mmCIF entry with sequence, helices, sheets and N, C-alpha, C, O atoms, coordinates in Angstrom:
data_MODEL
# 
_entry.id   MODEL 
# 
_entity.id                         1 
_entity.type                       polymer 
_entity.pdbx_number_of_molecules   1 
# 
_entity_poly.entity_id                      1 
_entity_poly.type                           'polypeptide(L)' 
_entity_poly.nstd_linkage                   no 
_entity_poly.nstd_monomer                   no 
_entity_poly.pdbx_seq_one_letter_code       MKKIVKVTDPVCGLEFDEDLSVTHEYKSKKYHFCCDGCKKIFIKKPKKWSKKSN 
_entity_poly.pdbx_seq_one_letter_code_can   MKKIVKVTDPVCGLEFDEDLSVTHEYKSKKYHFCCDGCKKIFIKKPKKWSKKSN 
_entity_poly.pdbx_strand_id                 A 
# 
loop_
_entity_poly_seq.entity_id 
_entity_poly_seq.num 
_entity_poly_seq.mon_id 
_entity_poly_seq.hetero 
1 1  MET n 
1 2  LYS n 
1 3  LYS n 
1 4  ILE n 
1 5  VAL n 
1 6  LYS n 
1 7  VAL n 
1 8  THR n 
1 9  ASP n 
1 10 PRO n 
1 11 VAL n 
1 12 CYS n 
1 13 GLY n 
1 14 LEU n 
1 15 GLU n 
1 16 PHE n 
1 17 ASP n 
1 18 GLU n 
1 19 ASP n 
1 20 LEU n 
1 21 SER n 
1 22 VAL n 
1 23 THR n 
1 24 HIS n 
1 25 GLU n 
1 26 TYR n 
1 27 LYS n 
1 28 SER n 
1 29 LYS n 
1 30 LYS n 
1 31 TYR n 
1 32 HIS n 
1 33 PHE n 
1 34 CYS n 
1 35 CYS n 
1 36 ASP n 
1 37 GLY n 
1 38 CYS n 
1 39 LYS n 
1 40 LYS n 
1 41 ILE n 
1 42 PHE n 
1 43 ILE n 
1 44 LYS n 
1 45 LYS n 
1 46 PRO n 
1 47 LYS n 
1 48 LYS n 
1 49 TRP n 
1 50 SER n 
1 51 LYS n 
1 52 LYS n 
1 53 SER n 
1 54 ASN n 
# 
_struct_asym.id          A 
_struct_asym.entity_id   1 
# 
loop_
_struct_conf.conf_type_id 
_struct_conf.id 
_struct_conf.pdbx_PDB_helix_id 
_struct_conf.beg_label_comp_id 
_struct_conf.beg_label_asym_id 
_struct_conf.beg_label_seq_id 
_struct_conf.pdbx_beg_PDB_ins_code 
_struct_conf.end_label_comp_id 
_struct_conf.end_label_asym_id 
_struct_conf.end_label_seq_id 
_struct_conf.pdbx_end_PDB_ins_code 
_struct_conf.beg_auth_comp_id 
_struct_conf.beg_auth_asym_id 
_struct_conf.beg_auth_seq_id 
_struct_conf.end_auth_comp_id 
_struct_conf.end_auth_asym_id 
_struct_conf.end_auth_seq_id 
_struct_conf.pdbx_PDB_helix_class 
_struct_conf.details 
_struct_conf.pdbx_PDB_helix_length 
HELX_P HELX_P1 AA1 GLU A 18 ? LEU A 20 ? GLU A 18 LEU A 20 5 ? 3 
HELX_P HELX_P2 AA2 ASP A 36 ? LYS A 44 ? ASP A 36 LYS A 44 1 ? 9 
HELX_P HELX_P3 AA3 PRO A 46 ? LYS A 52 ? PRO A 46 LYS A 52 1 ? 7 
# 
_struct_conf_type.id          HELX_P 
_struct_conf_type.criteria    ? 
_struct_conf_type.reference   ? 
# 
loop_
_struct_sheet.id 
_struct_sheet.type 
_struct_sheet.number_strands 
_struct_sheet.details 
AA1 ? 2 ? 
AA2 ? 2 ? 
# 
loop_
_struct_sheet_order.sheet_id 
_struct_sheet_order.range_id_1 
_struct_sheet_order.range_id_2 
_struct_sheet_order.offset 
_struct_sheet_order.sense 
AA1 1 2 ? anti-parallel 
AA2 1 2 ? anti-parallel 
# 
loop_
_struct_sheet_range.sheet_id 
_struct_sheet_range.id 
_struct_sheet_range.beg_label_comp_id 
_struct_sheet_range.beg_label_asym_id 
_struct_sheet_range.beg_label_seq_id 
_struct_sheet_range.pdbx_beg_PDB_ins_code 
_struct_sheet_range.end_label_comp_id 
_struct_sheet_range.end_label_asym_id 
_struct_sheet_range.end_label_seq_id 
_struct_sheet_range.pdbx_end_PDB_ins_code 
_struct_sheet_range.beg_auth_comp_id 
_struct_sheet_range.beg_auth_asym_id 
_struct_sheet_range.beg_auth_seq_id 
_struct_sheet_range.end_auth_comp_id 
_struct_sheet_range.end_auth_asym_id 
_struct_sheet_range.end_auth_seq_id 
AA1 1 LYS A 6  ? THR A 8  ? LYS A 6  THR A 8  
AA1 2 GLU A 15 ? ASP A 17 ? GLU A 15 ASP A 17 
AA2 1 VAL A 22 ? TYR A 26 ? VAL A 22 TYR A 26 
AA2 2 LYS A 29 ? PHE A 33 ? LYS A 29 PHE A 33 
# 
loop_
_atom_site.group_PDB 
_atom_site.id 
_atom_site.type_symbol 
_atom_site.label_atom_id 
_atom_site.label_alt_id 
_atom_site.label_comp_id 
_atom_site.label_asym_id 
_atom_site.label_entity_id 
_atom_site.label_seq_id 
_atom_site.pdbx_PDB_ins_code 
_atom_site.Cartn_x 
_atom_site.Cartn_y 
_atom_site.Cartn_z 
_atom_site.occupancy 
_atom_site.B_iso_or_equiv 
_atom_site.pdbx_formal_charge 
_atom_site.auth_seq_id 
_atom_site.auth_comp_id 
_atom_site.auth_asym_id 
_atom_site.auth_atom_id 
_atom_site.pdbx_PDB_model_num 
ATOM 1   N N  . MET A 1 1  ? 136.238 81.899  74.959  1.00 0.00 ? 1  MET A N  1 
ATOM 2   C CA . MET A 1 1  ? 137.158 82.154  76.056  1.00 0.00 ? 1  MET A CA 1 
ATOM 3   C C  . MET A 1 1  ? 136.468 83.038  77.097  1.00 0.00 ? 1  MET A C  1 
ATOM 4   O O  . MET A 1 1  ? 135.849 84.047  76.761  1.00 0.00 ? 1  MET A O  1 
ATOM 5   N N  . LYS A 1 2  ? 136.583 82.649  78.337  1.00 0.00 ? 2  LYS A N  1 
ATOM 6   C CA . LYS A 1 2  ? 135.963 83.392  79.428  1.00 0.00 ? 2  LYS A CA 1 
ATOM 7   C C  . LYS A 1 2  ? 136.771 84.646  79.769  1.00 0.00 ? 2  LYS A C  1 
ATOM 8   O O  . LYS A 1 2  ? 137.999 84.618  79.849  1.00 0.00 ? 2  LYS A O  1 
ATOM 9   N N  . LYS A 1 3  ? 136.046 85.732  79.965  1.00 0.00 ? 3  LYS A N  1 
ATOM 10  C CA . LYS A 1 3  ? 136.699 86.995  80.324  1.00 0.00 ? 3  LYS A CA 1 
ATOM 11  C C  . LYS A 1 3  ? 137.101 86.959  81.800  1.00 0.00 ? 3  LYS A C  1 
ATOM 12  O O  . LYS A 1 3  ? 136.311 86.560  82.655  1.00 0.00 ? 3  LYS A O  1 
ATOM 13  N N  . ILE A 1 4  ? 138.321 87.373  82.087  1.00 0.00 ? 4  ILE A N  1 
ATOM 14  C CA . ILE A 1 4  ? 138.812 87.429  83.463  1.00 0.00 ? 4  ILE A CA 1 
ATOM 15  C C  . ILE A 1 4  ? 138.409 88.769  84.069  1.00 0.00 ? 4  ILE A C  1 
ATOM 16  O O  . ILE A 1 4  ? 138.707 89.833  83.529  1.00 0.00 ? 4  ILE A O  1 
ATOM 17  N N  . VAL A 1 5  ? 137.727 88.685  85.199  1.00 0.00 ? 5  VAL A N  1 
ATOM 18  C CA . VAL A 1 5  ? 137.283 89.890  85.899  1.00 0.00 ? 5  VAL A CA 1 
ATOM 19  C C  . VAL A 1 5  ? 138.155 90.072  87.132  1.00 0.00 ? 5  VAL A C  1 
ATOM 20  O O  . VAL A 1 5  ? 138.264 89.170  87.962  1.00 0.00 ? 5  VAL A O  1 
ATOM 21  N N  . LYS A 1 6  ? 138.772 91.233  87.247  1.00 0.00 ? 6  LYS A N  1 
ATOM 22  C CA . LYS A 1 6  ? 139.618 91.537  88.403  1.00 0.00 ? 6  LYS A CA 1 
ATOM 23  C C  . LYS A 1 6  ? 138.785 92.227  89.483  1.00 0.00 ? 6  LYS A C  1 
ATOM 24  O O  . LYS A 1 6  ? 137.956 93.087  89.187  1.00 0.00 ? 6  LYS A O  1 
ATOM 25  N N  . VAL A 1 7  ? 139.013 91.842  90.728  1.00 0.00 ? 7  VAL A N  1 
ATOM 26  C CA . VAL A 1 7  ? 138.373 92.470  91.882  1.00 0.00 ? 7  VAL A CA 1 
ATOM 27  C C  . VAL A 1 7  ? 139.457 92.833  92.888  1.00 0.00 ? 7  VAL A C  1 
ATOM 28  O O  . VAL A 1 7  ? 140.575 92.322  92.822  1.00 0.00 ? 7  VAL A O  1 
ATOM 29  N N  . THR A 1 8  ? 139.118 93.719  93.816  1.00 0.00 ? 8  THR A N  1 
ATOM 30  C CA . THR A 1 8  ? 140.072 94.146  94.837  1.00 0.00 ? 8  THR A CA 1 
ATOM 31  C C  . THR A 1 8  ? 139.515 93.835  96.216  1.00 0.00 ? 8  THR A C  1 
ATOM 32  O O  . THR A 1 8  ? 138.371 94.169  96.527  1.00 0.00 ? 8  THR A O  1 
ATOM 33  N N  . ASP A 1 9  ? 140.325 93.200  97.032  1.00 0.00 ? 9  ASP A N  1 
ATOM 34  C CA . ASP A 1 9  ? 139.960 92.890  98.411  1.00 0.00 ? 9  ASP A CA 1 
ATOM 35  C C  . ASP A 1 9  ? 139.899 94.204  99.194  1.00 0.00 ? 9  ASP A C  1 
ATOM 36  O O  . ASP A 1 9  ? 140.892 94.932  99.235  1.00 0.00 ? 9  ASP A O  1 
ATOM 37  N N  . PRO A 1 10 ? 138.750 94.529  99.822  1.00 0.00 ? 10 PRO A N  1 
ATOM 38  C CA . PRO A 1 10 ? 138.629 95.800  100.542 1.00 0.00 ? 10 PRO A CA 1 
ATOM 39  C C  . PRO A 1 10 ? 139.480 95.874  101.812 1.00 0.00 ? 10 PRO A C  1 
ATOM 40  O O  . PRO A 1 10 ? 139.726 96.964  102.328 1.00 0.00 ? 10 PRO A O  1 
ATOM 41  N N  . VAL A 1 11 ? 139.926 94.734  102.314 1.00 0.00 ? 11 VAL A N  1 
ATOM 42  C CA . VAL A 1 11 ? 140.708 94.715  103.556 1.00 0.00 ? 11 VAL A CA 1 
ATOM 43  C C  . VAL A 1 11 ? 142.198 94.907  103.274 1.00 0.00 ? 11 VAL A C  1 
ATOM 44  O O  . VAL A 1 11 ? 142.826 95.799  103.845 1.00 0.00 ? 11 VAL A O  1 
ATOM 45  N N  . CYS A 1 12 ? 142.764 94.083  102.403 1.00 0.00 ? 12 CYS A N  1 
ATOM 46  C CA . CYS A 1 12 ? 144.217 94.145  102.168 1.00 0.00 ? 12 CYS A CA 1 
ATOM 47  C C  . CYS A 1 12 ? 144.603 94.888  100.891 1.00 0.00 ? 12 CYS A C  1 
ATOM 48  O O  . CYS A 1 12 ? 145.770 95.229  100.700 1.00 0.00 ? 12 CYS A O  1 
ATOM 49  N N  . GLY A 1 13 ? 143.625 95.139  100.018 1.00 0.00 ? 13 GLY A N  1 
ATOM 50  C CA . GLY A 1 13 ? 143.908 95.876  98.791  1.00 0.00 ? 13 GLY A CA 1 
ATOM 51  C C  . GLY A 1 13 ? 144.445 95.040  97.640  1.00 0.00 ? 13 GLY A C  1 
ATOM 52  O O  . GLY A 1 13 ? 144.753 95.582  96.579  1.00 0.00 ? 13 GLY A O  1 
ATOM 53  N N  . LEU A 1 14 ? 144.563 93.736  97.829  1.00 0.00 ? 14 LEU A N  1 
ATOM 54  C CA . LEU A 1 14 ? 145.081 92.852  96.788  1.00 0.00 ? 14 LEU A CA 1 
ATOM 55  C C  . LEU A 1 14 ? 144.092 92.765  95.625  1.00 0.00 ? 14 LEU A C  1 
ATOM 56  O O  . LEU A 1 14 ? 142.890 92.613  95.840  1.00 0.00 ? 14 LEU A O  1 
ATOM 57  N N  . GLU A 1 15 ? 144.598 92.860  94.398  1.00 0.00 ? 15 GLU A N  1 
ATOM 58  C CA . GLU A 1 15 ? 143.773 92.690  93.201  1.00 0.00 ? 15 GLU A CA 1 
ATOM 59  C C  . GLU A 1 15 ? 143.983 91.275  92.675  1.00 0.00 ? 15 GLU A C  1 
ATOM 60  O O  . GLU A 1 15 ? 145.118 90.808  92.588  1.00 0.00 ? 15 GLU A O  1 
ATOM 61  N N  . PHE A 1 16 ? 142.897 90.591  92.323  1.00 0.00 ? 16 PHE A N  1 
ATOM 62  C CA . PHE A 1 16 ? 142.981 89.204  91.885  1.00 0.00 ? 16 PHE A CA 1 
ATOM 63  C C  . PHE A 1 16 ? 141.772 88.847  91.030  1.00 0.00 ? 16 PHE A C  1 
ATOM 64  O O  . PHE A 1 16 ? 140.837 89.639  90.910  1.00 0.00 ? 16 PHE A O  1 
ATOM 65  N N  . ASP A 1 17 ? 141.788 87.651  90.435  1.00 0.00 ? 17 ASP A N  1 
ATOM 66  C CA . ASP A 1 17 ? 140.686 87.179  89.597  1.00 0.00 ? 17 ASP A CA 1 
ATOM 67  C C  . ASP A 1 17 ? 139.461 86.883  90.452  1.00 0.00 ? 17 ASP A C  1 
ATOM 68  O O  . ASP A 1 17 ? 139.558 86.252  91.504  1.00 0.00 ? 17 ASP A O  1 
ATOM 69  N N  . GLU A 1 18 ? 138.316 87.344  89.986  1.00 0.00 ? 18 GLU A N  1 
ATOM 70  C CA . GLU A 1 18 ? 137.057 87.150  90.713  1.00 0.00 ? 18 GLU A CA 1 
ATOM 71  C C  . GLU A 1 18 ? 136.779 85.669  90.987  1.00 0.00 ? 18 GLU A C  1 
ATOM 72  O O  . GLU A 1 18 ? 136.240 85.330  92.041  1.00 0.00 ? 18 GLU A O  1 
ATOM 73  N N  . ASP A 1 19 ? 137.136 84.796  90.063  1.00 0.00 ? 19 ASP A N  1 
ATOM 74  C CA . ASP A 1 19 ? 136.896 83.358  90.221  1.00 0.00 ? 19 ASP A CA 1 
ATOM 75  C C  . ASP A 1 19 ? 137.635 82.757  91.415  1.00 0.00 ? 19 ASP A C  1 
ATOM 76  O O  . ASP A 1 19 ? 137.247 81.701  91.915  1.00 0.00 ? 19 ASP A O  1 
ATOM 77  N N  . LEU A 1 20 ? 138.684 83.416  91.869  1.00 0.00 ? 20 LEU A N  1 
ATOM 78  C CA . LEU A 1 20 ? 139.490 82.899  92.978  1.00 0.00 ? 20 LEU A CA 1 
ATOM 79  C C  . LEU A 1 20 ? 139.066 83.466  94.330  1.00 0.00 ? 20 LEU A C  1 
ATOM 80  O O  . LEU A 1 20 ? 139.683 83.161  95.350  1.00 0.00 ? 20 LEU A O  1 
ATOM 81  N N  . SER A 1 21 ? 138.030 84.278  94.346  1.00 0.00 ? 21 SER A N  1 
ATOM 82  C CA . SER A 1 21 ? 137.686 85.006  95.564  1.00 0.00 ? 21 SER A CA 1 
ATOM 83  C C  . SER A 1 21 ? 136.771 84.250  96.514  1.00 0.00 ? 21 SER A C  1 
ATOM 84  O O  . SER A 1 21 ? 136.038 83.340  96.126  1.00 0.00 ? 21 SER A O  1 
ATOM 85  N N  . VAL A 1 22 ? 136.841 84.663  97.771  1.00 0.00 ? 22 VAL A N  1 
ATOM 86  C CA . VAL A 1 22 ? 135.912 84.267  98.824  1.00 0.00 ? 22 VAL A CA 1 
ATOM 87  C C  . VAL A 1 22 ? 134.942 85.444  98.906  1.00 0.00 ? 22 VAL A C  1 
ATOM 88  O O  . VAL A 1 22 ? 135.383 86.593  98.905  1.00 0.00 ? 22 VAL A O  1 
ATOM 89  N N  . THR A 1 23 ? 133.634 85.191  98.976  1.00 0.00 ? 23 THR A N  1 
ATOM 90  C CA . THR A 1 23 ? 132.685 86.302  98.945  1.00 0.00 ? 23 THR A CA 1 
ATOM 91  C C  . THR A 1 23 ? 131.858 86.411  100.222 1.00 0.00 ? 23 THR A C  1 
ATOM 92  O O  . THR A 1 23 ? 131.724 85.462  100.994 1.00 0.00 ? 23 THR A O  1 
ATOM 93  N N  . HIS A 1 24 ? 131.316 87.599  100.408 1.00 0.00 ? 24 HIS A N  1 
ATOM 94  C CA . HIS A 1 24 ? 130.410 87.877  101.524 1.00 0.00 ? 24 HIS A CA 1 
ATOM 95  C C  . HIS A 1 24 ? 129.492 89.010  101.089 1.00 0.00 ? 24 HIS A C  1 
ATOM 96  O O  . HIS A 1 24 ? 129.935 89.967  100.455 1.00 0.00 ? 24 HIS A O  1 
ATOM 97  N N  . GLU A 1 25 ? 128.214 88.900  101.430 1.00 0.00 ? 25 GLU A N  1 
ATOM 98  C CA . GLU A 1 25 ? 127.269 89.955  101.079 1.00 0.00 ? 25 GLU A CA 1 
ATOM 99  C C  . GLU A 1 25 ? 126.969 90.808  102.310 1.00 0.00 ? 25 GLU A C  1 
ATOM 100 O O  . GLU A 1 25 ? 126.703 90.291  103.395 1.00 0.00 ? 25 GLU A O  1 
ATOM 101 N N  . TYR A 1 26 ? 127.020 92.121  102.114 1.00 0.00 ? 26 TYR A N  1 
ATOM 102 C CA . TYR A 1 26 ? 126.732 93.084  103.180 1.00 0.00 ? 26 TYR A CA 1 
ATOM 103 C C  . TYR A 1 26 ? 125.899 94.204  102.579 1.00 0.00 ? 26 TYR A C  1 
ATOM 104 O O  . TYR A 1 26 ? 126.306 94.838  101.606 1.00 0.00 ? 26 TYR A O  1 
ATOM 105 N N  . LYS A 1 27 ? 124.740 94.444  103.159 1.00 0.00 ? 27 LYS A N  1 
ATOM 106 C CA . LYS A 1 27 ? 123.817 95.483  102.674 1.00 0.00 ? 27 LYS A CA 1 
ATOM 107 C C  . LYS A 1 27 ? 123.569 95.357  101.169 1.00 0.00 ? 27 LYS A C  1 
ATOM 108 O O  . LYS A 1 27 ? 123.670 96.332  100.424 1.00 0.00 ? 27 LYS A O  1 
ATOM 109 N N  . SER A 1 28 ? 123.247 94.154  100.745 1.00 0.00 ? 28 SER A N  1 
ATOM 110 C CA . SER A 1 28 ? 122.902 93.829  99.350  1.00 0.00 ? 28 SER A CA 1 
ATOM 111 C C  . SER A 1 28 ? 124.038 94.034  98.354  1.00 0.00 ? 28 SER A C  1 
ATOM 112 O O  . SER A 1 28 ? 123.794 94.091  97.148  1.00 0.00 ? 28 SER A O  1 
ATOM 113 N N  . LYS A 1 29 ? 125.270 94.146  98.833  1.00 0.00 ? 29 LYS A N  1 
ATOM 114 C CA . LYS A 1 29 ? 126.431 94.266  97.945  1.00 0.00 ? 29 LYS A CA 1 
ATOM 115 C C  . LYS A 1 29 ? 127.368 93.089  98.201  1.00 0.00 ? 29 LYS A C  1 
ATOM 116 O O  . LYS A 1 29 ? 127.618 92.720  99.348  1.00 0.00 ? 29 LYS A O  1 
ATOM 117 N N  . LYS A 1 30 ? 127.876 92.513  97.132  1.00 0.00 ? 30 LYS A N  1 
ATOM 118 C CA . LYS A 1 30 ? 128.790 91.381  97.231  1.00 0.00 ? 30 LYS A CA 1 
ATOM 119 C C  . LYS A 1 30 ? 130.224 91.889  97.301  1.00 0.00 ? 30 LYS A C  1 
ATOM 120 O O  . LYS A 1 30 ? 130.661 92.664  96.449  1.00 0.00 ? 30 LYS A O  1 
ATOM 121 N N  . TYR A 1 31 ? 130.954 91.448  98.324  1.00 0.00 ? 31 TYR A N  1 
ATOM 122 C CA . TYR A 1 31 ? 132.360 91.810  98.500  1.00 0.00 ? 31 TYR A CA 1 
ATOM 123 C C  . TYR A 1 31 ? 133.216 90.580  98.232  1.00 0.00 ? 31 TYR A C  1 
ATOM 124 O O  . TYR A 1 31 ? 132.826 89.456  98.550  1.00 0.00 ? 31 TYR A O  1 
ATOM 125 N N  . HIS A 1 32 ? 134.385 90.806  97.644  1.00 0.00 ? 32 HIS A N  1 
ATOM 126 C CA . HIS A 1 32 ? 135.304 89.727  97.282  1.00 0.00 ? 32 HIS A CA 1 
ATOM 127 C C  . HIS A 1 32 ? 136.578 89.843  98.116  1.00 0.00 ? 32 HIS A C  1 
ATOM 128 O O  . HIS A 1 32 ? 137.118 90.933  98.306  1.00 0.00 ? 32 HIS A O  1 
ATOM 129 N N  . PHE A 1 33 ? 137.044 88.700  98.608  1.00 0.00 ? 33 PHE A N  1 
ATOM 130 C CA . PHE A 1 33 ? 138.230 88.653  99.468  1.00 0.00 ? 33 PHE A CA 1 
ATOM 131 C C  . PHE A 1 33 ? 139.222 87.636  98.937  1.00 0.00 ? 33 PHE A C  1 
ATOM 132 O O  . PHE A 1 33 ? 138.844 86.642  98.315  1.00 0.00 ? 33 PHE A O  1 
ATOM 133 N N  . CYS A 1 34 ? 140.497 87.898  99.192  1.00 0.00 ? 34 CYS A N  1 
ATOM 134 C CA . CYS A 1 34 ? 141.542 86.989  98.721  1.00 0.00 ? 34 CYS A CA 1 
ATOM 135 C C  . CYS A 1 34 ? 141.611 85.714  99.562  1.00 0.00 ? 34 CYS A C  1 
ATOM 136 O O  . CYS A 1 34 ? 142.102 84.685  99.098  1.00 0.00 ? 34 CYS A O  1 
ATOM 137 N N  . CYS A 1 35 ? 141.115 85.786  100.810 1.00 0.00 ? 35 CYS A N  1 
ATOM 138 C CA . CYS A 1 35 ? 141.181 84.623  101.697 1.00 0.00 ? 35 CYS A CA 1 
ATOM 139 C C  . CYS A 1 35 ? 140.141 84.744  102.813 1.00 0.00 ? 35 CYS A C  1 
ATOM 140 O O  . CYS A 1 35 ? 139.535 85.799  103.003 1.00 0.00 ? 35 CYS A O  1 
ATOM 141 N N  . ASP A 1 36 ? 139.947 83.654  103.542 1.00 0.00 ? 36 ASP A N  1 
ATOM 142 C CA . ASP A 1 36 ? 139.003 83.660  104.662 1.00 0.00 ? 36 ASP A CA 1 
ATOM 143 C C  . ASP A 1 36 ? 139.424 84.628  105.761 1.00 0.00 ? 36 ASP A C  1 
ATOM 144 O O  . ASP A 1 36 ? 138.575 85.185  106.457 1.00 0.00 ? 36 ASP A O  1 
ATOM 145 N N  . GLY A 1 37 ? 140.726 84.830  105.921 1.00 0.00 ? 37 GLY A N  1 
ATOM 146 C CA . GLY A 1 37 ? 141.224 85.752  106.949 1.00 0.00 ? 37 GLY A CA 1 
ATOM 147 C C  . GLY A 1 37 ? 140.730 87.173  106.722 1.00 0.00 ? 37 GLY A C  1 
ATOM 148 O O  . GLY A 1 37 ? 140.275 87.834  107.656 1.00 0.00 ? 37 GLY A O  1 
ATOM 149 N N  . CYS A 1 38 ? 140.818 87.642  105.485 1.00 0.00 ? 38 CYS A N  1 
ATOM 150 C CA . CYS A 1 38 ? 140.334 88.996  105.162 1.00 0.00 ? 38 CYS A CA 1 
ATOM 151 C C  . CYS A 1 38 ? 138.820 89.072  105.309 1.00 0.00 ? 38 CYS A C  1 
ATOM 152 O O  . CYS A 1 38 ? 138.287 90.086  105.759 1.00 0.00 ? 38 CYS A O  1 
ATOM 153 N N  . LYS A 1 39 ? 138.130 88.009  104.934 1.00 0.00 ? 39 LYS A N  1 
ATOM 154 C CA . LYS A 1 39 ? 136.671 87.976  105.084 1.00 0.00 ? 39 LYS A CA 1 
ATOM 155 C C  . LYS A 1 39 ? 136.292 88.094  106.563 1.00 0.00 ? 39 LYS A C  1 
ATOM 156 O O  . LYS A 1 39 ? 135.360 88.823  106.904 1.00 0.00 ? 39 LYS A O  1 
ATOM 157 N N  . LYS A 1 40 ? 136.995 87.395  107.430 1.00 0.00 ? 40 LYS A N  1 
ATOM 158 C CA . LYS A 1 40 ? 136.709 87.446  108.871 1.00 0.00 ? 40 LYS A CA 1 
ATOM 159 C C  . LYS A 1 40 ? 136.960 88.843  109.436 1.00 0.00 ? 40 LYS A C  1 
ATOM 160 O O  . LYS A 1 40 ? 136.194 89.318  110.274 1.00 0.00 ? 40 LYS A O  1 
ATOM 161 N N  . ILE A 1 41 ? 138.016 89.495  108.990 1.00 0.00 ? 41 ILE A N  1 
ATOM 162 C CA . ILE A 1 41 ? 138.312 90.866  109.428 1.00 0.00 ? 41 ILE A CA 1 
ATOM 163 C C  . ILE A 1 41 ? 137.184 91.793  108.994 1.00 0.00 ? 41 ILE A C  1 
ATOM 164 O O  . ILE A 1 41 ? 136.737 92.635  109.772 1.00 0.00 ? 41 ILE A O  1 
ATOM 165 N N  . PHE A 1 42 ? 136.724 91.642  107.757 1.00 0.00 ? 42 PHE A N  1 
ATOM 166 C CA . PHE A 1 42 ? 135.628 92.459  107.235 1.00 0.00 ? 42 PHE A CA 1 
ATOM 167 C C  . PHE A 1 42 ? 134.358 92.257  108.066 1.00 0.00 ? 42 PHE A C  1 
ATOM 168 O O  . PHE A 1 42 ? 133.695 93.229  108.432 1.00 0.00 ? 42 PHE A O  1 
ATOM 169 N N  . ILE A 1 43 ? 134.022 91.017  108.360 1.00 0.00 ? 43 ILE A N  1 
ATOM 170 C CA . ILE A 1 43 ? 132.789 90.695  109.093 1.00 0.00 ? 43 ILE A CA 1 
ATOM 171 C C  . ILE A 1 43 ? 132.790 91.313  110.487 1.00 0.00 ? 43 ILE A C  1 
ATOM 172 O O  . ILE A 1 43 ? 131.729 91.680  110.993 1.00 0.00 ? 43 ILE A O  1 
ATOM 173 N N  . LYS A 1 44 ? 133.958 91.437  111.121 1.00 0.00 ? 44 LYS A N  1 
ATOM 174 C CA . LYS A 1 44 ? 134.037 92.042  112.459 1.00 0.00 ? 44 LYS A CA 1 
ATOM 175 C C  . LYS A 1 44 ? 133.693 93.525  112.443 1.00 0.00 ? 44 LYS A C  1 
ATOM 176 O O  . LYS A 1 44 ? 133.089 94.023  113.393 1.00 0.00 ? 44 LYS A O  1 
ATOM 177 N N  . LYS A 1 45 ? 134.068 94.248  111.374 1.00 0.00 ? 45 LYS A N  1 
ATOM 178 C CA . LYS A 1 45 ? 133.809 95.693  111.264 1.00 0.00 ? 45 LYS A CA 1 
ATOM 179 C C  . LYS A 1 45 ? 133.409 96.041  109.826 1.00 0.00 ? 45 LYS A C  1 
ATOM 180 O O  . LYS A 1 45 ? 134.152 96.728  109.125 1.00 0.00 ? 45 LYS A O  1 
ATOM 181 N N  . PRO A 1 46 ? 132.241 95.570  109.388 1.00 0.00 ? 46 PRO A N  1 
ATOM 182 C CA . PRO A 1 46 ? 131.857 95.781  107.990 1.00 0.00 ? 46 PRO A CA 1 
ATOM 183 C C  . PRO A 1 46 ? 131.695 97.246  107.594 1.00 0.00 ? 46 PRO A C  1 
ATOM 184 O O  . PRO A 1 46 ? 131.979 97.602  106.450 1.00 0.00 ? 46 PRO A O  1 
ATOM 185 N N  . LYS A 1 47 ? 131.250 98.097  108.501 1.00 0.00 ? 47 LYS A N  1 
ATOM 186 C CA . LYS A 1 47 ? 131.096 99.522  108.164 1.00 0.00 ? 47 LYS A CA 1 
ATOM 187 C C  . LYS A 1 47 ? 132.435 100.132 107.763 1.00 0.00 ? 47 LYS A C  1 
ATOM 188 O O  . LYS A 1 47 ? 132.527 100.862 106.776 1.00 0.00 ? 47 LYS A O  1 
ATOM 189 N N  . LYS A 1 48 ? 133.467 99.826  108.536 1.00 0.00 ? 48 LYS A N  1 
ATOM 190 C CA . LYS A 1 48 ? 134.805 100.361 108.268 1.00 0.00 ? 48 LYS A CA 1 
ATOM 191 C C  . LYS A 1 48 ? 135.295 99.942  106.884 1.00 0.00 ? 48 LYS A C  1 
ATOM 192 O O  . LYS A 1 48 ? 135.753 100.781 106.108 1.00 0.00 ? 48 LYS A O  1 
ATOM 193 N N  . TRP A 1 49 ? 135.201 98.660  106.572 1.00 0.00 ? 49 TRP A N  1 
ATOM 194 C CA . TRP A 1 49 ? 135.773 98.134  105.335 1.00 0.00 ? 49 TRP A CA 1 
ATOM 195 C C  . TRP A 1 49 ? 134.895 98.405  104.120 1.00 0.00 ? 49 TRP A C  1 
ATOM 196 O O  . TRP A 1 49 ? 135.413 98.561  103.014 1.00 0.00 ? 49 TRP A O  1 
ATOM 197 N N  . SER A 1 50 ? 133.589 98.464  104.299 1.00 0.00 ? 50 SER A N  1 
ATOM 198 C CA . SER A 1 50 ? 132.724 98.734  103.143 1.00 0.00 ? 50 SER A CA 1 
ATOM 199 C C  . SER A 1 50 ? 132.893 100.169 102.663 1.00 0.00 ? 50 SER A C  1 
ATOM 200 O O  . SER A 1 50 ? 132.750 100.441 101.471 1.00 0.00 ? 50 SER A O  1 
ATOM 201 N N  . LYS A 1 51 ? 133.194 101.087 103.569 1.00 0.00 ? 51 LYS A N  1 
ATOM 202 C CA . LYS A 1 51 ? 133.444 102.482 103.187 1.00 0.00 ? 51 LYS A CA 1 
ATOM 203 C C  . LYS A 1 51 ? 134.716 102.591 102.351 1.00 0.00 ? 51 LYS A C  1 
ATOM 204 O O  . LYS A 1 51 ? 134.786 103.407 101.432 1.00 0.00 ? 51 LYS A O  1 
ATOM 205 N N  . LYS A 1 52 ? 135.717 101.776 102.664 1.00 0.00 ? 52 LYS A N  1 
ATOM 206 C CA . LYS A 1 52 ? 136.989 101.827 101.936 1.00 0.00 ? 52 LYS A CA 1 
ATOM 207 C C  . LYS A 1 52 ? 136.853 101.307 100.513 1.00 0.00 ? 52 LYS A C  1 
ATOM 208 O O  . LYS A 1 52 ? 137.640 101.678 99.642  1.00 0.00 ? 52 LYS A O  1 
ATOM 209 N N  . SER A 1 53 ? 135.875 100.462 100.269 1.00 0.00 ? 53 SER A N  1 
ATOM 210 C CA . SER A 1 53 ? 135.737 99.883  98.929  1.00 0.00 ? 53 SER A CA 1 
ATOM 211 C C  . SER A 1 53 ? 134.877 100.730 98.007  1.00 0.00 ? 53 SER A C  1 
ATOM 212 O O  . SER A 1 53 ? 134.775 100.419 96.820  1.00 0.00 ? 53 SER A O  1 
ATOM 213 N N  . ASN A 1 54 ? 134.262 101.779 98.505  1.00 0.00 ? 54 ASN A N  1 
ATOM 214 C CA . ASN A 1 54 ? 133.401 102.640 97.668  1.00 0.00 ? 54 ASN A CA 1 
ATOM 215 C C  . ASN A 1 54 ? 134.192 103.730 97.008  1.00 0.00 ? 54 ASN A C  1 
ATOM 216 O O  . ASN A 1 54 ? 133.630 104.541 96.271  1.00 0.00 ? 54 ASN A O  1 
# 
């Protein structure tokens, strides 16, 4: 049985299964998003959102 890994979207704060995520890499770190909309928001201001996820 595969282990379910939970991740949190840095933009909206939603927690969900990693397998369901949309991803983007910024400064060698992989970020997980619940949808393309949150990913687009992150890409516009990555410094702002990457700080919130640390």
